[in-house]
Backbone as CSV, one residue per row, in Angstrom:
resi,resn,N_x,N_y,N_z,CA_x,CA_y,CA_z,C_x,C_y,C_z
1,UNK,13.810,-4.790,-4.042,12.448,-4.246,-4.053,12.451,-2.863,-4.696
2,UNK,11.424,-2.574,-5.503,11.374,-1.322,-6.251,11.130,-0.129,-5.338
3,UNK,11.598,1.026,-5.797,11.342,2.282,-5.100,10.598,3.226,-6.039
4,UNK,9.742,4.051,-5.441,8.979,5.039,-6.210,9.243,6.415,-5.615
5,UNK,9.560,7.367,-6.479,9.779,8.737,-6.029,8.825,9.694,-6.717
6,UNK,8.236,10.601,-5.947,7.280,11.573,-6.475,7.896,12.969,-6.445
7,UNK,8.006,13.593,-7.594,8.349,15.017,-7.643,7.028,15.770,-7.650
8,UNK,6.727,16.394,-6.531,5.425,17.016,-6.335,4.615,16.180,-5.378
9,UNK,4.278,16.748,-4.229,3.599,15.992,-3.170,2.212,16.557,-2.894
10,UNK,1.476,16.842,-3.967,0.131,17.392,-3.831,-0.914,16.316,-3.614
11,UNK,-2.177,16.697,-3.872,-3.287,15.786,-3.602,-3.232,14.512,-4.438
12,UNK,-2.838,14.641,-5.707,-2.813,13.460,-6.557,-1.723,12.491,-6.106
13,UNK,-0.554,13.026,-5.786,0.512,12.167,-5.278,0.056,11.467,-3.996
14,UNK,-0.617,12.192,-3.117,-1.078,11.592,-1.864,-2.100,10.491,-2.131
15,UNK,-2.995,10.711,-3.102,-3.993,9.692,-3.425,-3.328,8.413,-3.915
16,UNK,-2.315,8.570,-4.761,-1.603,7.400,-5.291,-0.879,6.667,-4.168
17,UNK,-0.192,7.428,-3.325,0.572,6.832,-2.225,-0.350,6.115,-1.242
18,UNK,-1.488,6.722,-0.921,-2.409,6.084,0.015,-2.949,4.765,-0.551
19,UNK,-3.127,4.728,-1.861,-3.548,3.477,-2.477,-2.499,2.391,-2.312
20,UNK,-1.245,2.749,-2.527,-0.148,1.795,-2.339,-0.096,1.334,-0.882
21,UNK,-0.269,2.297,0.032,-0.243,1.955,1.460,-1.383,0.994,1.817
22,UNK,-2.561,1.215,1.233,-3.711,0.353,1.534,-3.440,-1.089,1.135
23,UNK,-2.837,-1.269,-0.036,-2.599,-2.629,-0.523,-1.371,-3.256,0.107
24,UNK,-0.411,-2.414,0.519,0.788,-2.922,1.163,1.768,-3.610,0.230
25,UNK,1.663,-3.339,-1.092,2.586,-4.035,-1.983,3.980,-3.431,-1.998
26,UNK,4.143,-2.262,-1.358,5.473,-1.699,-1.114,5.533,-1.189,0.316
27,UNK,6.631,-1.402,1.027,6.788,-0.812,2.357,6.871,0.713,2.258
28,UNK,6.423,1.429,3.273,6.428,2.896,3.228,7.789,3.499,2.898
29,UNK,8.874,2.897,3.391,10.205,3.470,3.160,10.692,3.290,1.725
30,UNK,9.953,2.562,0.914,10.296,2.424,-0.509,9.648,3.514,-1.344
31,UNK,8.937,4.424,-0.685,8.261,5.530,-1.363,8.844,6.838,-0.859
32,UNK,9.267,7.696,-1.795,9.837,8.986,-1.425,9.146,10.128,-2.149
33,UNK,9.199,11.317,-1.563,8.601,12.509,-2.179,9.543,13.695,-2.017
34,UNK,9.389,14.637,-2.934,10.025,15.941,-2.773,9.028,17.008,-3.192
35,UNK,9.109,18.164,-2.550,8.148,19.233,-2.819,8.739,20.537,-2.288
36,UNK,8.277,21.646,-2.841,8.741,22.953,-2.346,8.140,23.260,-0.982
37,UNK,7.047,22.583,-0.627,6.375,22.838,0.642,6.942,21.947,1.749
38,UNK,7.492,22.571,2.770,7.999,21.825,3.922,6.860,21.091,4.621
39,UNK,5.689,21.729,4.673,4.539,21.110,5.329,4.143,19.806,4.635
40,UNK,4.196,19.795,3.301,3.849,18.568,2.582,4.885,17.476,2.833
41,UNK,6.147,17.853,2.904,7.188,16.869,3.197,6.989,16.285,4.593
42,UNK,6.668,17.145,5.542,6.434,16.668,6.909,5.223,15.745,6.959
43,UNK,4.218,16.067,6.157,3.007,15.241,6.120,3.327,13.828,5.629
44,UNK,4.096,13.723,4.566,4.440,12.404,4.031,5.399,11.665,4.973
45,UNK,6.289,12.402,5.609,7.191,11.766,6.572,6.403,11.168,7.733
46,UNK,5.346,11.864,8.165,4.508,11.360,9.246,3.761,10.092,8.839
47,UNK,3.579,9.895,7.522,2.940,8.681,7.019,3.940,7.529,6.898
48,UNK,5.206,7.811,7.188,6.226,6.779,7.146,7.038,6.737,5.870
49,UNK,6.903,7.773,5.018,7.592,7.779,3.741,8.841,8.651,3.785
50,UNK,9.698,8.463,2.794,10.939,9.232,2.724,10.640,10.625,2.169
51,UNK,11.097,11.652,2.848,10.909,13.034,2.405,12.267,13.610,2.033
52,UNK,12.396,14.072,0.807,13.655,14.613,0.294,13.499,16.110,0.032
53,UNK,14.326,16.902,0.677,14.313,18.338,0.404,14.982,18.649,-0.923
54,UNK,15.853,17.759,-1.374,16.608,17.952,-2.606,16.064,17.040,-3.705
55,UNK,15.670,17.620,-4.833,15.105,16.859,-5.936,16.078,15.808,-6.465
56,UNK,17.338,16.156,-6.542,18.320,15.220,-7.114,18.499,13.984,-6.230
57,UNK,18.404,14.159,-4.927,18.496,13.001,-4.037,17.320,12.055,-4.265
58,UNK,16.134,12.626,-4.462,14.960,11.789,-4.730,15.146,11.033,-6.046
59,UNK,15.642,11.724,-7.079,15.821,11.098,-8.392,16.796,9.933,-8.295
60,UNK,17.842,10.094,-7.521,18.817,9.018,-7.323,18.186,7.832,-6.595
61,UNK,17.242,8.105,-5.697,16.579,7.078,-4.892,15.621,6.219,-5.719
62,UNK,14.971,6.809,-6.737,13.795,6.197,-7.351,14.112,5.257,-8.508
63,UNK,13.490,4.069,-8.487,13.459,3.200,-9.665,12.351,3.648,-10.618
64,UNK,11.268,4.156,-10.036,10.162,4.715,-10.806,9.969,6.153,-10.330
65,UNK,10.126,7.090,-11.248,10.046,8.508,-10.907,8.723,9.065,-11.417
66,UNK,7.884,9.535,-10.494,6.563,10.052,-10.856,6.622,11.574,-10.914
67,UNK,6.307,12.121,-12.083,6.280,13.577,-12.261,4.855,14.051,-11.978
68,UNK,4.608,14.433,-10.743,3.257,14.828,-10.329,3.202,16.333,-10.085
69,UNK,3.577,17.077,-11.120,3.532,18.538,-11.076,2.681,19.027,-12.239
70,UNK,2.325,20.300,-12.212,1.520,20.874,-13.288,2.353,20.986,-14.569
71,UNK,1.690,20.921,-15.740,2.436,21.027,-17.003,3.321,22.262,-17.080
72,UNK,2.847,23.371,-16.489,3.605,24.620,-16.551,4.904,24.564,-15.734
73,UNK,4.999,23.605,-14.819,6.197,23.463,-13.991,7.175,22.422,-14.541
74,UNK,6.769,21.716,-15.591,7.509,20.542,-16.033,8.928,20.868,-16.496
75,UNK,9.095,21.941,-17.249,10.421,22.253,-17.791,11.441,22.453,-16.675
76,UNK,11.065,23.199,-15.637,11.990,23.448,-14.527,12.300,22.157,-13.766
77,UNK,11.280,21.330,-13.555,11.459,20.075,-12.830,12.404,19.142,-13.586
78,UNK,12.214,19.015,-14.891,13.056,18.125,-15.688,14.494,18.623,-15.741
79,UNK,14.655,19.926,-15.813,16.002,20.496,-15.825,16.753,20.171,-14.539
80,UNK,16.051,20.219,-13.418,16.676,19.918,-12.131,16.956,18.424,-11.972
81,UNK,16.063,17.598,-12.514,16.188,16.156,-12.335,17.229,15.525,-13.249
82,UNK,17.449,16.112,-14.427,18.261,15.480,-15.467,19.645,15.015,-15.015
83,UNK,20.408,15.842,-14.300,21.771,15.413,-13.962,21.834,14.190,-13.040
84,UNK,20.778,13.939,-12.273,20.810,12.854,-11.291,20.127,11.584,-11.780
85,UNK,19.458,11.636,-12.921,18.690,10.478,-13.379,19.626,9.336,-13.749
86,UNK,19.409,8.196,-13.129,20.296,7.065,-13.381,19.710,6.134,-14.434
87,UNK,20.567,5.364,-15.035,20.160,4.449,-16.092,19.215,3.388,-15.515
88,UNK,18.159,3.095,-16.263,17.207,2.081,-15.838,15.987,2.610,-15.127
89,UNK,16.024,3.886,-14.743,14.855,4.484,-14.107,13.728,4.624,-15.124
90,UNK,12.508,4.322,-14.717,11.326,4.561,-15.548,10.628,5.818,-15.036
91,UNK,10.172,6.635,-15.960,9.524,7.894,-15.597,8.028,7.794,-15.877
92,UNK,7.231,8.172,-14.890,5.772,8.196,-15.001,5.339,9.659,-14.955
93,UNK,4.618,10.089,-15.978,4.126,11.470,-15.997,2.616,11.478,-15.895
94,UNK,2.077,12.284,-14.971,0.621,12.424,-14.867,0.180,13.832,-15.269
95,UNK,1.034,14.544,-16.006,0.734,15.914,-16.428,0.047,15.906,-17.787
96,UNK,-1.056,16.601,-17.887,-1.827,16.647,-19.131,-1.022,17.296,-20.254
97,UNK,-1.060,16.658,-21.428,-0.482,17.247,-22.627,1.017,17.120,-22.775
98,UNK,1.706,16.530,-21.813,3.163,16.407,-21.880,3.515,15.072,-22.532
99,UNK,4.203,15.112,-23.658,4.499,13.877,-24.381,5.726,13.175,-23.807
100,UNK,5.794,11.869,-24.059,6.954,11.094,-23.628,8.218,11.577,-24.324
101,UNK,8.104,11.935,-25.607,9.275,12.407,-26.351,9.820,13.705,-25.766
102,UNK,8.926,14.579,-25.341,9.381,15.831,-24.722,10.170,15.538,-23.442
103,UNK,9.666,14.613,-22.624,10.351,14.263,-21.380,11.721,13.661,-21.669
104,UNK,11.806,12.806,-22.668,13.104,12.205,-23.027,14.093,13.283,-23.466
105,UNK,13.631,14.190,-24.300,14.530,15.254,-24.766,15.002,16.117,-23.600
106,UNK,14.073,16.485,-22.733,14.417,17.363,-21.611,15.374,16.686,-20.642
107,UNK,15.273,15.372,-20.507,16.158,14.636,-19.597,17.428,14.150,-20.292
108,UNK,17.493,14.329,-21.596,18.696,13.960,-22.336,18.927,12.473,-22.447
109,UNK,17.844,11.685,-22.422,17.956,10.226,-22.525,16.964,9.709,-23.567
110,UNK,17.384,9.595,-24.820,16.462,9.209,-25.900,15.866,7.814,-25.764
111,UNK,16.495,6.936,-24.983,15.986,5.572,-24.820,15.243,5.391,-23.495
112,UNK,15.020,6.460,-22.795,14.371,6.393,-21.478,12.958,5.811,-21.582
113,UNK,12.606,4.937,-20.637,11.234,4.427,-20.553,10.360,5.485,-19.880
114,UNK,9.399,6.007,-20.638,8.460,6.999,-20.117,7.054,6.430,-20.281
115,UNK,6.323,6.419,-19.192,4.958,5.897,-19.221,4.007,7.024,-18.804
116,UNK,3.313,7.628,-19.783,2.352,8.681,-19.440,1.086,8.073,-18.854
117,UNK,0.543,8.723,-17.840,-0.624,8.208,-17.131,-1.617,9.351,-16.949
118,UNK,-2.900,9.052,-17.130,-3.938,10.059,-16.908,-4.888,9.541,-15.830
119,UNK,-4.667,9.936,-14.568,-5.547,9.510,-13.468,-6.647,10.545,-13.229
120,UNK,-7.443,10.325,-12.197,-8.398,11.355,-11.788,-8.508,11.410,-10.267
121,UNK,-9.132,12.470,-9.771,-9.123,12.723,-8.328,-9.901,11.704,-7.489
122,UNK,-10.878,10.942,-8.027,-11.485,9.906,-7.180,-10.513,8.829,-6.702
123,UNK,-9.255,8.884,-7.148,-8.233,8.045,-6.517,-8.214,8.279,-5.007
124,UNK,-8.585,9.484,-4.585,-8.556,9.829,-3.166,-9.466,8.933,-2.334
125,UNK,-10.510,8.369,-2.946,-11.414,7.484,-2.215,-11.380,6.073,-2.817
126,UNK,-10.268,5.738,-3.484,-10.063,4.408,-4.070,-11.084,4.069,-5.149
127,UNK,-11.566,5.117,-5.855,-12.511,4.919,-6.954,-11.983,5.583,-8.226
128,UNK,-10.671,5.556,-8.385,-10.070,6.213,-9.534,-10.355,5.499,-10.841
129,UNK,-10.279,6.272,-11.926,-10.349,5.730,-13.286,-9.098,6.228,-14.006
130,UNK,-8.124,5.350,-14.202,-6.808,5.754,-14.681,-6.502,5.136,-16.034
131,UNK,-6.059,5.983,-16.961,-5.583,5.508,-18.263,-4.062,5.479,-18.238
132,UNK,-3.478,4.327,-18.553,-2.024,4.166,-18.613,-1.619,4.072,-20.076
133,UNK,-0.716,4.962,-20.505,-0.310,5.020,-21.899,0.709,3.946,-22.257
134,UNK,0.454,3.289,-23.359,1.341,2.226,-23.822,2.037,2.665,-25.109
135,UNK,3.373,2.706,-25.058,4.172,2.962,-26.256,4.775,1.647,-26.755
136,UNK,5.019,1.581,-28.038,5.690,0.406,-28.587,7.086,0.308,-27.979
137,UNK,7.423,-0.874,-27.492,8.746,-1.082,-26.917,8.823,-0.889,-25.423
138,UNK,7.745,-0.436,-24.788,7.762,-0.315,-23.326,7.867,-1.707,-22.710
139,UNK,8.845,-1.941,-21.842,8.982,-3.265,-21.229,7.717,-3.678,-20.486
140,UNK,7.282,-4.903,-20.720,6.034,-5.384,-20.127,6.074,-5.350,-18.602
141,UNK,7.225,-5.650,-18.025,7.347,-5.675,-16.562,7.119,-4.292,-15.971
142,UNK,7.702,-3.266,-16.600,7.545,-1.917,-16.082,6.124,-1.405,-16.289
143,UNK,5.532,-1.725,-17.425,4.144,-1.323,-17.671,3.218,-1.978,-16.647
144,UNK,3.440,-3.244,-16.360,2.609,-3.961,-15.387,2.750,-3.361,-13.988
145,UNK,3.976,-2.944,-13.619,4.194,-2.366,-12.299,3.450,-1.036,-12.175
146,UNK,3.499,-0.232,-13.228,2.797,1.058,-13.202,1.288,0.838,-13.087
147,UNK,0.774,-0.133,-13.807,-0.658,-0.436,-13.706,-1.009,-0.891,-12.288
148,UNK,-0.117,-1.627,-11.655,-0.353,-2.076,-10.289,-0.414,-0.888,-9.329
149,UNK,0.436,0.095,-9.542,0.431,1.291,-8.696,-0.953,1.927,-8.680
150,UNK,-1.523,2.117,-9.873,-2.791,2.846,-9.969,-3.998,1.952,-9.705
151,UNK,-3.852,0.664,-9.940,-4.944,-0.257,-9.612,-5.190,-0.317,-8.107
152,UNK,-4.207,0.109,-7.322,-4.380,0.149,-5.872,-5.427,1.167,-5.443
153,UNK,-5.786,2.088,-6.353,-6.738,3.148,-5.997,-7.914,3.222,-6.967
154,UNK,-8.210,2.134,-7.651,-9.337,2.158,-8.568,-9.128,1.220,-9.733
155,UNK,-9.695,1.571,-10.881,-9.591,0.746,-12.079,-8.633,1.389,-13.087
156,UNK,-8.017,0.528,-13.911,-6.988,0.970,-14.848,-7.311,0.461,-16.240
157,UNK,-7.116,1.339,-17.216,-7.244,0.961,-18.623,-5.925,1.255,-19.329
158,UNK,-5.479,0.354,-20.167,-4.259,0.542,-20.950,-4.647,1.040,-22.342
159,UNK,-4.111,2.207,-22.717,-4.457,2.835,-23.996,-3.189,3.212,-24.749
160,UNK,-3.276,3.395,-26.068,-2.116,3.937,-26.789,-1.710,5.287,-26.197
161,UNK,-0.429,5.491,-26.014,0.053,6.709,-25.348,-0.360,7.970,-26.084
162,UNK,-0.519,7.890,-27.415,-0.871,9.096,-28.178,-2.354,9.441,-28.085
163,UNK,-3.119,8.699,-27.272,-4.538,9.006,-27.095,-4.863,9.515,-25.693
164,UNK,-3.836,9.813,-24.898,-4.129,10.234,-23.526,-4.740,11.629,-23.448
165,UNK,-4.447,12.491,-24.402,-5.111,13.804,-24.399,-6.593,13.662,-24.712
166,UNK,-6.911,12.733,-25.617,-8.303,12.533,-26.009,-9.138,11.879,-24.904
167,UNK,-8.489,11.153,-23.995,-9.247,10.478,-22.942,-9.536,11.395,-21.750
168,UNK,-8.902,12.552,-21.708,-9.054,13.456,-20.565,-10.523,13.777,-20.243
169,UNK,-11.387,14.075,-21.232,-12.784,14.361,-20.875,-13.518,13.166,-20.282
170,UNK,-13.030,11.948,-20.552,-13.705,10.749,-20.045,-13.340,10.427,-18.612
171,UNK,-12.126,10.839,-18.174,-11.766,10.487,-16.801,-11.143,11.637,-16.017
172,UNK,-10.130,12.271,-16.551,-9.373,13.232,-15.745,-10.168,14.501,-15.437
173,UNK,-10.779,15.094,-16.452,-11.563,16.314,-16.250,-13.011,16.031,-15.874
174,UNK,-13.498,14.847,-16.185,-14.929,14.581,-16.030,-15.444,14.668,-14.597
175,UNK,-14.646,14.394,-13.543,-15.212,14.630,-12.210,-15.710,16.070,-12.033
176,UNK,-14.930,17.042,-12.512,-15.377,18.435,-12.388,-16.604,18.695,-13.253
177,UNK,-16.664,18.065,-14.442,-17.842,18.228,-15.294,-19.084,17.678,-14.584
178,UNK,-18.926,16.528,-13.932,-20.052,15.918,-13.225,-20.460,16.767,-12.025
179,UNK,-19.469,17.301,-11.296,-19.785,18.181,-10.163,-20.552,19.414,-10.656
180,UNK,-20.106,19.962,-11.769,-20.753,21.150,-12.328,-22.200,20.839,-12.722
181,UNK,-22.387,19.708,-13.384,-23.720,19.243,-13.773,-24.601,19.064,-12.546
182,UNK,-24.054,18.413,-11.518,-24.814,18.179,-10.298,-25.175,19.493,-9.608
183,UNK,-24.238,20.436,-9.591,-24.492,21.736,-8.953,-25.639,22.462,-9.656
184,UNK,-25.621,22.449,-10.987,-26.699,23.105,-11.734,-28.051,22.490,-11.376
185,UNK,-28.110,21.150,-11.336,-29.361,20.486,-11.003,-29.815,20.819,-9.595
186,UNK,-28.901,20.703,-8.636,-29.275,20.944,-7.240,-29.706,22.389,-7.023
187,UNK,-28.984,23.319,-7.651,-29.360,24.734,-7.520,-30.758,24.983,-8.070
188,UNK,-31.028,24.420,-9.244,-32.321,24.670,-9.880,-33.464,23.991,-9.141
189,UNK,-33.277,22.725,-8.753,-34.366,21.982,-8.108,-34.707,22.576,-6.743
190,UNK,-33.665,23.027,-6.017,-33.913,23.563,-4.671,-34.699,24.873,-4.721
191,UNK,-34.779,25.507,-5.882,-35.575,26.734,-6.005,-37.078,26.465,-5.934
192,UNK,-37.447,25.188,-6.022,-38.868,24.837,-5.992,-39.329,24.439,-4.585
193,UNK,-38.605,24.932,-3.578,-39.052,24.754,-2.206,-38.559,23.498,-1.513
194,UNK,-37.545,22.851,-2.085,-36.964,21.661,-1.464,-35.651,22.009,-0.786
195,UNK,-35.331,21.309,0.312,-34.076,21.551,1.010,-32.915,21.101,0.135
196,UNK,-31.927,21.992,-0.041,-30.856,21.712,-0.993,-30.057,20.469,-0.618
197,UNK,-29.774,20.257,0.657,-28.975,19.098,1.062,-29.700,17.791,0.731
198,UNK,-31.002,17.781,0.920,-31.788,16.594,0.567,-31.739,16.349,-0.932
199,UNK,-31.874,17.430,-1.693,-31.794,17.322,-3.154,-30.431,16.771,-3.570
200,UNK,-29.368,17.288,-2.950,-28.024,16.826,-3.303,-27.856,15.340,-2.997
201,UNK,-28.287,14.913,-1.819,-28.147,13.504,-1.447,-28.926,12.606,-2.402
202,UNK,-30.142,13.015,-2.733,-30.969,12.216,-3.628,-30.373,12.163,-5.036
203,UNK,-29.881,13.304,-5.496,-29.305,13.367,-6.842,-28.025,12.537,-6.916
204,UNK,-27.180,12.624,-5.885,-25.928,11.851,-5.879,-26.205,10.353,-5.830
205,UNK,-27.194,9.934,-5.019,-27.548,8.519,-4.989,-28.050,8.058,-6.356
206,UNK,-28.760,8.947,-7.044,-29.237,8.617,-8.387,-28.075,8.499,-9.366
207,UNK,-27.064,9.355,-9.232,-25.870,9.230,-10.068,-25.204,7.877,-9.864
208,UNK,-25.065,7.462,-8.601,-24.450,6.165,-8.298,-25.273,5.040,-8.926
209,UNK,-26.580,5.080,-8.717,-27.437,4.034,-9.252,-27.431,3.994,-10.771
210,UNK,-27.484,5.169,-11.397,-27.485,5.224,-12.860,-26.161,4.717,-13.428
211,UNK,-25.044,5.059,-12.756,-23.737,4.572,-13.217,-23.676,3.048,-13.141
212,UNK,-24.180,2.483,-12.063,-24.182,1.026,-11.933,-25.088,0.376,-12.973
213,UNK,-26.214,1.010,-13.267,-27.092,0.488,-14.321,-26.358,0.456,-15.667
214,UNK,-25.625,1.515,-15.980,-24.896,1.558,-17.250,-23.807,0.503,-17.311
215,UNK,-23.150,0.240,-16.158,-22.043,-0.708,-16.134,-22.494,-2.156,-15.993
216,UNK,-23.597,-2.379,-15.288,-23.944,-3.743,-14.895,-25.164,-4.331,-15.590
217,UNK,-26.012,-3.491,-16.188,-27.251,-4.008,-16.760,-27.036,-4.741,-18.080
218,UNK,-25.935,-4.417,-18.767,-25.690,-5.005,-20.077,-26.487,-4.342,-21.187
219,UNK,-27.214,-3.290,-20.864,-28.043,-2.609,-21.858,-27.326,-1.386,-22.429
220,UNK,-27.658,-1.050,-23.648,-27.138,0.152,-24.289,-27.684,1.388,-23.578
221,UNK,-26.893,2.455,-23.553,-27.333,3.675,-22.854,-28.621,4.219,-23.458
222,UNK,-28.742,4.190,-24.786,-29.979,4.670,-25.414,-31.195,3.869,-24.927
223,UNK,-31.022,2.570,-24.743,-32.130,1.743,-24.262,-32.497,2.095,-22.822
224,UNK,-31.494,2.383,-22.016,-31.769,2.783,-20.635,-32.520,4.106,-20.598
225,UNK,-32.126,5.035,-21.461,-32.849,6.321,-21.547,-34.312,6.069,-21.919
226,UNK,-34.501,5.238,-22.937,-35.863,4.976,-23.427,-36.747,4.366,-22.350
227,UNK,-36.171,3.545,-21.480,-36.957,2.892,-20.434,-37.499,3.877,-19.398
228,UNK,-36.823,5.023,-19.255,-37.286,6.030,-18.296,-38.234,7.024,-18.961
229,UNK,-38.098,7.142,-20.284,-38.848,8.170,-21.016,-40.164,7.631,-21.558
230,UNK,-41.192,7.574,-20.722,-42.509,7.172,-21.224,-43.086,8.285,-22.093
231,UNK,-43.838,7.887,-23.108,-44.396,8.835,-24.069,-45.285,9.866,-23.372
232,UNK,-44.997,11.131,-23.644,-45.779,12.211,-23.066,-45.535,12.456,-21.597
233,UNK,-44.484,11.817,-21.023,-44.232,11.935,-19.594,-43.277,13.051,-19.223
234,UNK,-42.920,13.078,-17.941,-42.080,14.156,-17.414,-40.640,14.070,-17.928
235,UNK,-40.121,12.838,-18.059,-38.708,12.687,-18.434,-38.452,13.138,-19.856
236,UNK,-39.318,12.717,-20.775,-39.124,13.122,-22.164,-39.304,14.634,-22.313
237,UNK,-40.176,15.216,-21.504,-40.341,16.674,-21.529,-39.056,17.364,-21.092
238,UNK,-38.404,16.807,-20.055,-37.143,17.383,-19.601,-36.046,17.251,-20.635
239,UNK,-35.927,16.077,-21.255,-34.887,15.871,-22.271,-35.123,16.788,-23.465
240,UNK,-36.353,16.929,-23.878,-36.651,17.848,-24.992,-36.298,19.285,-24.620
241,UNK,-36.497,19.625,-23.338,-36.103,20.958,-22.889,-34.598,21.157,-22.958
242,UNK,-33.816,20.145,-22.518,-32.354,20.233,-22.617,-31.919,20.399,-24.072
243,UNK,-32.516,19.602,-24.950,-32.138,19.667,-26.364,-32.500,21.009,-26.974
244,UNK,-33.660,21.541,-26.595,-34.101,22.821,-27.148,-33.161,23.953,-26.771
245,UNK,-32.561,23.844,-25.585,-31.640,24.887,-25.117,-30.176,24.589,-25.453
246,UNK,-29.934,23.518,-26.225,-28.583,23.300,-26.759,-27.634,22.528,-25.867
247,UNK,-28.152,21.649,-24.985,-27.251,20.901,-24.106,-26.291,20.018,-24.913
248,UNK,-26.800,19.362,-25.956,-25.947,18.491,-26.765,-24.755,19.257,-27.330
249,UNK,-25.026,20.427,-27.891,-23.962,21.237,-28.491,-22.994,21.751,-27.431
250,UNK,-23.523,22.099,-26.258,-22.663,22.597,-25.180,-21.702,21.512,-24.712
251,UNK,-22.207,20.281,-24.564,-21.350,19.174,-24.135,-20.278,18.903,-25.193
252,UNK,-20.677,18.880,-26.458,-19.720,18.627,-27.538,-18.623,19.692,-27.553
253,UNK,-19.001,20.949,-27.348,-18.009,22.023,-27.380,-17.106,21.977,-26.149
254,UNK,-17.668,21.645,-24.996,-16.845,21.535,-23.790,-15.791,20.447,-23.929
255,UNK,-16.171,19.297,-24.486,-15.214,18.211,-24.705,-14.151,18.635,-25.706
256,UNK,-14.581,19.294,-26.775,-13.626,19.775,-27.780,-12.598,20.705,-27.163
257,UNK,-13.063,21.665,-26.342,-12.136,22.628,-25.745,-11.193,21.945,-24.754
258,UNK,-11.684,20.966,-24.027,-10.849,20.215,-23.080,-9.691,19.545,-23.818
259,UNK,-9.993,18.864,-24.911,-8.952,18.169,-25.681,-8.015,19.160,-26.346
260,UNK,-8.570,20.223,-26.892,-7.723,21.243,-27.528,-6.735,21.825,-26.529
261,UNK,-7.203,22.070,-25.310,-6.315,22.644,-24.303,-5.186,21.690,-23.942
262,UNK,-5.478,20.391,-23.899,-4.434,19.407,-23.631,-3.351,19.467,-24.709
263,UNK,-3.752,19.585,-25.966,-2.778,19.678,-27.053,-2.020,21.008,-27.008
264,UNK,-2.717,22.084,-26.606,-2.048,23.378,-26.468,-0.947,23.320,-25.406
265,UNK,-1.254,22.649,-24.286,-0.243,22.501,-23.231,0.949,21.701,-23.733
266,UNK,0.681,20.673,-24.538,1.766,19.891,-25.093,2.637,20.703,-26.027
267,UNK,2.008,21.541,-26.873,2.782,22.373,-27.789,3.588,23.427,-27.047
268,UNK,3.013,23.945,-25.964,3.730,24.947,-25.182,4.944,24.372,-24.482
269,UNK,4.929,23.051,-24.278,6.058,22.396,-23.611,6.879,21.555,-24.581
270,UNK,6.963,22.010,-25.813,7.842,21.369,-26.795,7.233,20.200,-27.493
């Protein structure tokens, strides 16, 4: 039976592990973690998982090694892991901008199977949207196992590995973009004498409904917009107001900067 080891036991690692636990496709003792925080290790141990104080022991344990640390920590983590990495281990990276080739070089294994993955924080409530990077030559069995890991906490899309930086605005960063958008709306609407919590609940329910309409109606997004925008009505007035103040350009620039930053992180890490 396969084993999975997580270097870094933060929120994302916990979301992934809880998804595996929910489905039960691996026993808890087949999952291990290591982290600088003793409290995080104790937390995972209380969930029934293996907690390793030593990174090299975890690396020796794992058939699939998940690098769940920030890009800025990657060089130190790989340096520590390299001496213990055994042949046949597959490495999963969820760090933005870190290429598979960089990980292979840092670990000193040019033929190493590296599967880059771009998840998002709604994994915490089993509503994740995860992109799994596919490189030419990646064994189908290992790719399928990685997809199974993340499918336990949401939906999975398989994409070319060299497009994972470009997908970040669509899934990994977009929860924060949506929260920011929602906050602006709730703040502004509540200024007109409405209770903010009521506004938030109503707006969030509308987000859920609108998302389902886009996914399930079979209609183009432009057509859905048109159906709400009656001529001379309130909705078209609002959209014209957004356009007049440059919302389209702001969104385009925000996405551009998000992708640029992912590439900058990759260049900074070799």
